[in-house]
N, C-alpha and C positions, 0 to 999 in steps of 0.2 A: 581459465577460459571464460571469455565473455559470453553472456547470456542475455536474451531479450524475451521477456514473458509478459503476459497480461494477467493481472490479479483481479479477482472479483471478490469483494468483501460484502457480506450480507449482515444485517443487524439493525441497530438503532443508532443513528448518527446525528451529531450536531455538525453539519457539513463544514462550516468554517473552521471549527476546532480540529476536525479530522484532517482537513486539507493542510492546515498549518503543521500538524503533527507529522504528516507524510513528508512535507517539504523539509522539515527539520531533520528527520531521520535520513532522508535521501542525501542531504548535505553531509551529515556526520559519517555516512557510509560510503560517500563518493560514488553514488549511483545516480542515474538520471531517472526521474519519475514524471511521467506525463499523465495527468488526470484526464480520463475519457468521459467519466460520468461521476457526478457527485450529488447524491440525493440523501434523503432522510433514512432510506432503508437499503440503499445499494451504492457502492463505490467501485468504480472500475479504473484501474491505473496500469499503464504500461511502464515496466521497469527494465533498465538496461545497465549492465555492469558485470563485474566479476561474479561468477556463480555463487560463491559462498556469501558474498555481500548482498546479492539479490535475495538469497535465502534468509539472511539476517533481517533485511527490510521486511520481508513477509512476516516473520515472527514478531518483530517489533510492532508492526501495524495490527497484527492479530490481537495483541494485548491492548493496543490503542490508548488514547487519552482517557482520563477518568470519566468524562461526560459522554463517552460512546461505548457501545457494547457490540463487539463482533461476535456473531453466532455461527458464521460459516465463512470459509475462504476456499476459493478454487483457483487453479492456475492452468494456463495453457501457453503454448508457444505463440509468440506474437509475430 
């Protein structure tokens, strides 16, 4: 079943690095990811795709690239 959610990541980010990381993971998981906000302490992204793949995207981004630290993530229906 397809799902559309908004993810909010909080932490310490190198915005360009995290954006590239999200794009790469979205392509690998065949989900669409539209960045809504990309800052040094908060990233908001709308993700759409198969439910299990959306969940995998959330987990992958929670681990993030080495130069970013995700301290919290929340999700809500988009």
